[in-house]
Biopython code that builds the backbone (N, CA, C, O; Angstrom):
import numpy as np
from Bio.PDB.StructureBuilder import StructureBuilder

atoms = [
    (1, "ILE", "N", (49.197, 6.182, 33.082)),
    (1, "ILE", "CA", (50.149, 6.729, 33.830)),
    (1, "ILE", "C", (50.335, 6.445, 35.090)),
    (1, "ILE", "O", (49.390, 6.469, 35.878)),
    (2, "ASN", "N", (51.672, 6.113, 35.494)),
    (2, "ASN", "CA", (51.980, 5.502, 36.690)),
    (2, "ASN", "C", (52.825, 6.590, 37.671)),
    (2, "ASN", "O", (53.938, 6.974, 37.310)),
    (3, "CYS", "N", (52.234, 7.050, 38.909)),
    (3, "CYS", "CA", (52.783, 7.870, 39.795)),
    (3, "CYS", "C", (52.865, 7.373, 41.067)),
    (3, "CYS", "O", (53.212, 8.110, 41.989)),
    (4, "LEU", "N", (52.576, 6.152, 41.251)),
    (4, "LEU", "CA", (52.685, 5.400, 42.632)),
    (4, "LEU", "C", (54.013, 5.275, 43.397)),
    (4, "LEU", "O", (54.999, 4.810, 42.824)),
    (5, "SER", "N", (54.061, 5.666, 44.633)),
    (5, "SER", "CA", (55.083, 5.749, 45.467)),
    (5, "SER", "C", (55.406, 4.198, 46.265)),
    (5, "SER", "O", (56.011, 4.071, 47.329)),
    (6, "ILE", "N", (54.850, 3.148, 45.469)),
    (6, "ILE", "CA", (55.413, 1.769, 45.846)),
    (6, "ILE", "C", (55.690, 1.327, 44.976)),
    (6, "ILE", "O", (55.171, 1.563, 43.885)),
    (7, "PRO", "N", (56.695, 0.461, 45.211)),
    (7, "PRO", "CA", (57.466, -0.898, 44.169)),
    (7, "PRO", "C", (56.632, -1.624, 43.578)),
    (7, "PRO", "O", (55.532, -1.822, 44.094)),
    (8, "ASN", "N", (57.037, -2.277, 42.147)),
    (8, "ASN", "CA", (56.225, -3.432, 41.843)),
    (8, "ASN", "C", (54.911, -3.317, 40.881)),
    (8, "ASN", "O", (54.176, -4.131, 40.323)),
    (9, "SER", "N", (54.985, -1.925, 40.967)),
    (9, "SER", "CA", (53.230, -1.443, 39.939)),
    (9, "SER", "C", (53.758, -1.514, 38.396)),
    (9, "SER", "O", (52.861, -1.292, 37.583)),
    (10, "GLU", "N", (54.719, -1.713, 37.979)),
    (10, "GLU", "CA", (55.289, -1.260, 36.366)),
    (10, "GLU", "C", (54.482, -2.273, 35.857)),
    (10, "GLU", "O", (53.723, -1.606, 35.155)),
    (11, "LEU", "N", (54.130, -3.425, 35.732)),
    (11, "LEU", "CA", (53.334, -4.117, 34.880)),
    (11, "LEU", "C", (51.522, -3.891, 34.878)),
    (11, "LEU", "O", (50.742, -4.064, 33.942)),
    (12, "THR", "N", (51.274, -3.498, 36.128)),
    (12, "THR", "CA", (49.991, -2.710, 36.241)),
    (12, "THR", "C", (49.683, -1.766, 34.996)),
    (12, "THR", "O", (48.681, -1.681, 34.285)),
    (13, "SER", "N", (50.773, -1.157, 34.984)),
    (13, "SER", "CA", (50.638, 0.105, 34.231)),
    (13, "SER", "C", (50.749, -0.325, 32.510)),
    (13, "SER", "O", (50.126, 0.175, 31.574)),
    (14, "ILE", "N", (51.594, -1.235, 32.493)),
    (14, "ILE", "CA", (51.337, -1.650, 30.953)),
    (14, "ILE", "C", (50.790, -2.870, 30.505)),
    (14, "ILE", "O", (50.951, -3.098, 29.306)),
    (15, "LEU", "N", (50.171, -3.724, 31.183)),
    (15, "LEU", "CA", (49.243, -4.358, 30.891)),
    (15, "LEU", "C", (47.967, -3.935, 30.051)),
    (15, "LEU", "O", (47.567, -4.404, 28.985)),
    (16, "PRO", "N", (47.414, -2.869, 30.868)),
    (16, "PRO", "CA", (46.231, -2.670, 30.203)),
    (16, "PRO", "C", (46.422, -1.421, 28.577)),
    (16, "PRO", "O", (45.507, -0.841, 27.994)),
    (17, "VAL", "N", (47.653, -1.385, 28.321)),
    (17, "VAL", "CA", (48.007, -0.327, 27.155)),
    (17, "VAL", "C", (48.237, -1.347, 26.197)),
    (17, "VAL", "O", (48.809, -2.432, 26.300)),
    (18, "ARG", "N", (47.518, -0.626, 24.973)),
    (18, "ARG", "CA", (47.614, -1.396, 23.646)),
    (18, "ARG", "C", (49.100, -1.659, 23.197)),
    (18, "ARG", "O", (50.088, -1.350, 23.863)),
    (19, "ASP", "N", (49.110, -2.243, 22.034)),
    (19, "ASP", "CA", (50.445, -2.046, 21.565)),
    (19, "ASP", "C", (50.426, -0.573, 20.456)),
    (19, "ASP", "O", (49.549, -0.080, 19.747)),
    (20, "LYS", "N", (51.713, -0.250, 20.715)),
    (20, "LYS", "CA", (52.051, 0.708, 20.302)),
    (20, "LYS", "C", (51.717, 2.087, 21.291)),
    (20, "LYS", "O", (51.985, 3.250, 20.990)),
    (21, "GLY", "N", (51.173, 1.696, 22.326)),
    (21, "GLY", "CA", (50.479, 2.731, 23.272)),
    (21, "GLY", "C", (51.690, 3.267, 23.702)),
    (21, "GLY", "O", (52.788, 3.053, 23.187)),
    (22, "ILE", "N", (51.425, 4.049, 24.769)),
    (22, "ILE", "CA", (52.344, 4.973, 25.598)),
    (22, "ILE", "C", (51.998, 4.916, 27.021)),
    (22, "ILE", "O", (50.856, 5.189, 27.392)),
    (23, "VAL", "N", (52.997, 4.547, 27.901)),
    (23, "VAL", "CA", (52.937, 4.414, 29.342)),
    (23, "VAL", "C", (53.723, 5.505, 29.745)),
    (23, "VAL", "O", (54.785, 5.773, 29.184)),
    (24, "TYR", "N", (53.266, 6.152, 30.685)),
    (24, "TYR", "CA", (54.144, 7.544, 31.765)),
    (24, "TYR", "C", (54.514, 6.909, 32.986)),
    (24, "TYR", "O", (53.606, 6.599, 33.757)),
    (25, "PHE", "N", (55.776, 6.650, 33.310)),
    (25, "PHE", "CA", (56.075, 6.531, 34.614)),
    (25, "PHE", "C", (56.682, 7.726, 35.094)),
    (25, "PHE", "O", (57.640, 8.288, 34.564)),
    (26, "PHE", "N", (55.952, 8.168, 36.341)),
    (26, "PHE", "CA", (56.499, 9.215, 37.012)),
    (26, "PHE", "C", (56.637, 9.072, 38.557)),
    (26, "PHE", "O", (55.869, 9.628, 39.342)),
    (27, "SER", "N", (57.626, 8.322, 38.908)),
    (27, "SER", "CA", (57.807, 8.122, 40.379)),
    (27, "SER", "C", (59.236, 7.473, 40.442)),
    (27, "SER", "O", (59.720, 6.750, 39.571)),
    (28, "MET", "N", (59.756, 7.805, 41.475)),
    (28, "MET", "CA", (60.997, 7.339, 42.052)),
    (28, "MET", "C", (60.891, 5.891, 42.179)),
    (28, "MET", "O", (61.841, 5.157, 41.910)),
    (29, "ALA", "N", (59.673, 5.422, 42.614)),
    (29, "ALA", "CA", (59.665, 3.779, 43.004)),
    (29, "ALA", "C", (59.796, 2.916, 41.710)),
    (29, "ALA", "O", (59.725, 1.690, 41.795)),
    (30, "THR", "N", (59.956, 3.441, 40.710)),
    (30, "THR", "CA", (59.658, 2.766, 39.400)),
    (30, "THR", "C", (60.978, 2.055, 38.983)),
    (30, "THR", "O", (62.007, 2.710, 38.811)),
    (31, "SER", "N", (60.934, 0.707, 38.822)),
    (31, "SER", "CA", (62.041, 0.156, 38.140)),
    (31, "SER", "C", (62.067, -0.104, 36.701)),
    (31, "SER", "O", (61.407, -1.033, 36.236)),
    (32, "PHE", "N", (62.693, 0.560, 36.060)),
    (32, "PHE", "CA", (62.866, 0.573, 34.626)),
    (32, "PHE", "C", (63.177, -0.662, 34.038)),
    (32, "PHE", "O", (62.641, -1.126, 33.031)),
    (33, "THR", "N", (64.121, -1.208, 34.751)),
    (33, "THR", "CA", (64.536, -2.438, 34.316)),
    (33, "THR", "C", (63.324, -3.828, 34.365)),
    (33, "THR", "O", (63.197, -4.734, 33.541)),
    (34, "LYS", "N", (62.558, -3.587, 35.614)),
    (34, "LYS", "CA", (61.353, -4.182, 35.746)),
    (34, "LYS", "C", (60.289, -3.956, 34.355)),
    (34, "LYS", "O", (59.806, -4.813, 33.615)),
    (35, "ALA", "N", (60.173, -2.780, 34.335)),
    (35, "ALA", "CA", (59.485, -2.256, 33.374)),
    (35, "ALA", "C", (59.790, -2.684, 31.832)),
    (35, "ALA", "O", (58.829, -3.075, 31.169)),
    (36, "ALA", "N", (60.786, -2.643, 31.364)),
    (36, "ALA", "CA", (61.364, -2.707, 30.151)),
    (36, "ALA", "C", (61.260, -4.545, 29.753)),
    (36, "ALA", "O", (60.804, -5.138, 28.776)),
    (37, "LEU", "N", (61.888, -4.998, 30.966)),
    (37, "LEU", "CA", (61.917, -6.757, 30.570)),
    (37, "LEU", "C", (60.452, -7.171, 31.061)),
    (37, "LEU", "O", (60.055, -8.220, 30.553)),
    (38, "GLY", "N", (59.584, -6.557, 31.939)),
    (38, "GLY", "CA", (58.259, -6.888, 31.677)),
    (38, "GLY", "C", (57.633, -6.834, 30.561)),
    (38, "GLY", "O", (57.143, -7.835, 30.039)),
    (39, "ALA", "N", (57.578, -5.738, 30.093)),
    (39, "ALA", "CA", (56.751, -5.305, 28.635)),
    (39, "ALA", "C", (57.455, -6.501, 27.698)),
    (39, "ALA", "O", (56.717, -7.153, 26.959)),
    (40, "GLU", "N", (58.727, -6.749, 27.731)),
    (40, "GLU", "CA", (59.116, -7.794, 26.907)),
    (40, "GLU", "C", (59.003, -9.234, 27.092)),
    (40, "GLU", "O", (59.268, -10.101, 26.260)),
    (41, "GLY", "N", (58.616, -9.372, 28.179)),
    (41, "GLY", "CA", (58.262, -10.552, 28.935)),
    (41, "GLY", "C", (56.707, -11.143, 28.458)),
    (41, "GLY", "O", (56.425, -12.286, 28.100)),
    (42, "ILE", "N", (55.815, -9.949, 28.584)),
    (42, "ILE", "CA", (54.575, -10.005, 28.355)),
    (42, "ILE", "C", (54.227, -9.849, 26.605)),
    (42, "ILE", "O", (53.087, -10.100, 26.216)),
    (43, "GLY", "N", (55.038, -9.527, 25.868)),
    (43, "GLY", "CA", (54.970, -9.248, 24.479)),
    (43, "GLY", "C", (54.216, -7.954, 24.231)),
    (43, "GLY", "O", (53.383, -7.919, 23.326)),
    (44, "LYS", "N", (54.458, -6.899, 24.974)),
    (44, "LYS", "CA", (53.913, -5.363, 24.781)),
    (44, "LYS", "C", (54.970, -4.637, 24.273)),
    (44, "LYS", "O", (56.098, -4.501, 24.748)),
    (45, "ASP", "N", (54.281, -3.979, 22.803)),
    (45, "ASP", "CA", (55.161, -2.914, 22.156)),
    (45, "ASP", "C", (54.903, -1.612, 22.661)),
    (45, "ASP", "O", (54.215, -0.949, 21.885)),
    (46, "VAL", "N", (55.173, -1.128, 23.528)),
    (46, "VAL", "CA", (54.483, 0.164, 24.181)),
    (46, "VAL", "C", (56.131, 0.988, 24.061)),
    (46, "VAL", "O", (57.244, 0.494, 23.882)),
    (47, "THR", "N", (55.671, 2.496, 24.256)),
    (47, "THR", "CA", (56.615, 3.435, 24.455)),
    (47, "THR", "C", (56.504, 3.770, 26.002)),
    (47, "THR", "O", (55.426, 3.898, 26.582)),
    (48, "MET", "N", (57.728, 3.894, 26.589)),
    (48, "MET", "CA", (57.765, 4.277, 28.031)),
    (48, "MET", "C", (58.283, 5.538, 28.121)),
    (48, "MET", "O", (59.186, 5.892, 27.364)),
    (49, "ILE", "N", (57.785, 6.317, 29.021)),
    (49, "ILE", "CA", (58.156, 7.922, 29.287)),
    (49, "ILE", "C", (58.508, 8.044, 30.555)),
    (49, "ILE", "O", (57.758, 7.469, 31.344)),
    (50, "ILE", "N", (59.364, 8.581, 30.979)),
    (50, "ILE", "CA", (59.859, 8.815, 32.188)),
    (50, "ILE", "C", (59.753, 10.205, 32.470)),
    (50, "ILE", "O", (60.511, 10.975, 31.880)),
    (51, "GLY", "N", (58.775, 10.711, 33.431)),
    (51, "GLY", "CA", (58.856, 11.929, 33.887)),
    (51, "GLY", "C", (60.121, 12.162, 35.096)),
    (51, "GLY", "O", (60.509, 11.252, 35.828)),
    (52, "ASN", "N", (60.594, 13.409, 35.121)),
    (52, "ASN", "CA", (61.501, 13.775, 36.199)),
    (52, "ASN", "C", (61.057, 14.856, 36.980)),
    (52, "ASN", "O", (61.758, 15.360, 37.857)),
    (53, "GLY", "N", (60.093, 15.177, 36.741)),
    (53, "GLY", "CA", (59.525, 16.285, 38.161)),
    (53, "GLY", "C", (59.998, 17.442, 37.890)),
    (53, "GLY", "O", (59.764, 18.254, 38.785)),
    (54, "TYR", "N", (60.652, 17.908, 36.888)),
    (54, "TYR", "CA", (60.948, 19.147, 36.527)),
    (54, "TYR", "C", (60.418, 19.873, 35.434)),
    (54, "TYR", "O", (60.531, 19.555, 34.250)),
    (55, "THR", "N", (59.692, 21.106, 35.998)),
    (55, "THR", "CA", (58.966, 21.866, 34.556)),
    (55, "THR", "C", (59.465, 23.376, 35.115)),
    (55, "THR", "O", (59.609, 23.935, 36.202)),
    (56, "LYS", "N", (59.653, 23.708, 33.568)),
    (56, "LYS", "CA", (60.234, 25.326, 33.738)),
    (56, "LYS", "C", (59.381, 26.374, 34.158)),
    (56, "LYS", "O", (58.285, 26.597, 33.643)),
    (57, "ASN", "N", (60.023, 27.212, 35.368)),
    (57, "ASN", "CA", (59.151, 27.924, 36.054)),
    (57, "ASN", "C", (58.176, 27.188, 36.889)),
    (57, "ASN", "O", (56.990, 27.501, 36.997)),
    (58, "HIS", "N", (58.724, 26.244, 37.439)),
    (58, "HIS", "CA", (57.552, 25.789, 38.467)),
    (58, "HIS", "C", (57.644, 26.250, 39.665)),
    (58, "HIS", "O", (56.645, 25.870, 40.275)),
    (59, "ALA", "N", (58.312, 26.865, 40.322)),
    (59, "ALA", "CA", (58.506, 27.778, 41.400)),
    (59, "ALA", "C", (57.213, 28.718, 41.155)),
    (59, "ALA", "O", (56.183, 28.638, 41.825)),
    (60, "GLN", "N", (57.431, 29.634, 40.076)),
    (60, "GLN", "CA", (56.444, 30.943, 39.903)),
    (60, "GLN", "C", (55.062, 30.208, 39.746)),
    (60, "GLN", "O", (54.110, 30.824, 40.226)),
    (61, "ILE", "N", (54.830, 29.172, 39.242)),
    (61, "ILE", "CA", (53.699, 28.736, 38.787)),
    (61, "ILE", "C", (52.708, 28.282, 40.008)),
    (61, "ILE", "O", (51.491, 28.341, 40.182)),
    (62, "THR", "N", (54.068, 27.691, 40.942)),
    (62, "THR", "CA", (53.304, 27.099, 42.389)),
    (62, "THR", "C", (53.022, 28.588, 43.097)),
    (62, "THR", "O", (51.879, 28.675, 43.546)),
    (63, "LEU", "N", (53.747, 29.618, 43.253)),
    (63, "LEU", "CA", (53.265, 30.846, 43.690)),
    (63, "LEU", "C", (52.060, 31.303, 43.219)),
    (63, "LEU", "O", (51.171, 31.512, 44.045)),
    (64, "ASP", "N", (51.855, 31.499, 42.053)),
    (64, "ASP", "CA", (50.922, 31.848, 41.064)),
    (64, "ASP", "C", (49.683, 31.310, 41.910)),
    (64, "ASP", "O", (48.902, 32.002, 42.563)),
    (65, "LEU", "N", (49.673, 30.006, 41.763)),
    (65, "LEU", "CA", (48.337, 29.109, 42.177)),
    (65, "LEU", "C", (48.050, 29.430, 43.316)),
    (65, "LEU", "O", (46.869, 29.673, 43.567)),
    (66, "LEU", "N", (49.009, 29.523, 44.303)),
    (66, "LEU", "CA", (48.800, 30.002, 45.930)),
    (66, "LEU", "C", (48.024, 31.182, 45.936)),
    (66, "LEU", "O", (46.971, 31.309, 46.560)),
    (67, "ARG", "N", (48.536, 32.005, 45.261)),
    (67, "ARG", "CA", (48.136, 33.726, 44.824)),
    (67, "ARG", "C", (46.419, 33.398, 44.672)),
    (67, "ARG", "O", (45.498, 33.764, 45.402)),
    (68, "GLU", "N", (46.402, 32.606, 43.492)),
    (68, "GLU", "CA", (44.999, 32.766, 42.739)),
    (68, "GLU", "C", (43.981, 32.055, 43.336)),
    (68, "GLU", "O", (42.829, 32.397, 43.070)),
    (69, "SER", "N", (44.207, 30.962, 44.231)),
    (69, "SER", "CA", (43.179, 30.155, 44.561)),
    (69, "SER", "C", (43.021, 30.516, 46.064)),
    (69, "SER", "O", (44.006, 30.456, 46.800)),
    (70, "GLU", "N", (41.842, 30.878, 46.521)),
    (70, "GLU", "CA", (41.859, 30.884, 48.049)),
    (70, "GLU", "C", (41.820, 29.634, 48.498)),
    (70, "GLU", "O", (42.516, 29.430, 49.493)),
    (71, "THR", "N", (41.036, 28.457, 47.942)),
    (71, "THR", "CA", (40.809, 27.498, 48.611)),
    (71, "THR", "C", (42.494, 26.861, 48.917)),
    (71, "THR", "O", (43.127, 26.629, 49.947)),
    (72, "LEU", "N", (42.744, 26.756, 47.684)),
    (72, "LEU", "CA", (44.313, 25.958, 48.093)),
    (72, "LEU", "C", (45.212, 26.960, 48.745)),
    (72, "LEU", "O", (46.007, 26.376, 49.481)),
    (73, "ARG", "N", (45.341, 27.991, 48.741)),
    (73, "ARG", "CA", (45.889, 28.905, 49.983)),
    (73, "ARG", "C", (45.770, 28.414, 51.389)),
    (73, "ARG", "O", (46.640, 28.014, 52.162)),
    (74, "ARG", "N", (44.239, 28.565, 51.557)),
    (74, "ARG", "CA", (43.745, 28.206, 52.640)),
    (74, "ARG", "C", (44.134, 26.638, 53.219)),
    (74, "ARG", "O", (44.431, 26.420, 54.393)),
    (75, "ILE", "N", (44.069, 25.560, 52.115)),
    (75, "ILE", "CA", (44.599, 24.204, 52.728)),
    (75, "ILE", "C", (46.131, 24.225, 53.067)),
    (75, "ILE", "O", (46.533, 23.804, 54.151)),
    (76, "PHE", "N", (47.135, 24.823, 51.925)),
    (76, "PHE", "CA", (48.362, 24.991, 52.317)),
    (76, "PHE", "C", (48.706, 25.841, 53.511)),
    (76, "PHE", "O", (49.704, 25.584, 54.184)),
    (77, "GLU", "N", (47.769, 27.019, 53.838)),
    (77, "GLU", "CA", (48.245, 27.598, 55.209)),
    (77, "GLU", "C", (47.918, 26.851, 56.282)),
    (77, "GLU", "O", (48.663, 26.827, 57.262)),
    (78, "GLU", "N", (46.842, 26.194, 56.238)),
    (78, "GLU", "CA", (46.193, 24.843, 57.341)),
    (78, "GLU", "C", (47.447, 23.806, 57.604)),
    (78, "GLU", "O", (47.801, 23.400, 58.711)),
    (79, "LYS", "N", (47.904, 23.546, 56.620)),
    (79, "LYS", "CA", (49.006, 22.428, 56.789)),
    (79, "LYS", "C", (50.212, 22.823, 57.244)),
    (79, "LYS", "O", (50.780, 22.147, 58.103)),
    (80, "TYR", "N", (50.820, 24.057, 56.700)),
    (80, "TYR", "CA", (52.399, 24.368, 56.737)),
    (80, "TYR", "C", (52.416, 25.570, 57.657)),
    (80, "TYR", "O", (53.397, 25.624, 58.398)),
    (81, "VAL", "N", (51.590, 26.473, 57.750)),
    (81, "VAL", "CA", (51.834, 27.741, 58.677)),
    (81, "VAL", "C", (51.462, 27.358, 59.776)),
    (81, "VAL", "O", (50.542, 26.581, 60.030)),
    (82, "LYS", "N", (52.380, 28.052, 60.694)),
    (82, "LYS", "CA", (52.025, 28.098, 61.770)),
    (82, "LYS", "C", (51.977, 29.192, 62.792)),
    (82, "LYS", "O", (51.531, 28.967, 63.917)),
]
sb = StructureBuilder()
sb.init_structure("model")
sb.init_model(0)
sb.init_chain("A")
sb.init_seg("    ")
for serial, (resi, resn, name, xyz) in enumerate(atoms, 1):
    if name == "N":
        sb.init_residue(resn, " ", resi, " ")
    sb.init_atom(name, np.array(xyz, "f"), 0.0, 1.0, " ", f" {name:<3s}", serial, name[0])
structure = sb.get_structure()
C-alpha cells in the first residue's frame, strides 16, 4: 500500500510484492506511468489498484466518528476549533 505524498516512491512499493500480487496506490504524487513502466522494467507481474479517495457516505462516516469517539473529537477540536 503506497499512500506517500512524495514522488518517485512507486518502485519501493512494487519491489517487495510477489508475482501476481497486488499493489495499492493511494496518492496524487504517484506517477502511474513510472509505476507501470517500472514494474515492466524489473519484470514484476503485479496488479496495480488506484484509490481515488471517495467512499460512499464519507461525510456521514466522518461525523459519526467524531460523535462516537471522545478522543478523536478532542484532537479535532484542539486542531480546528478556535
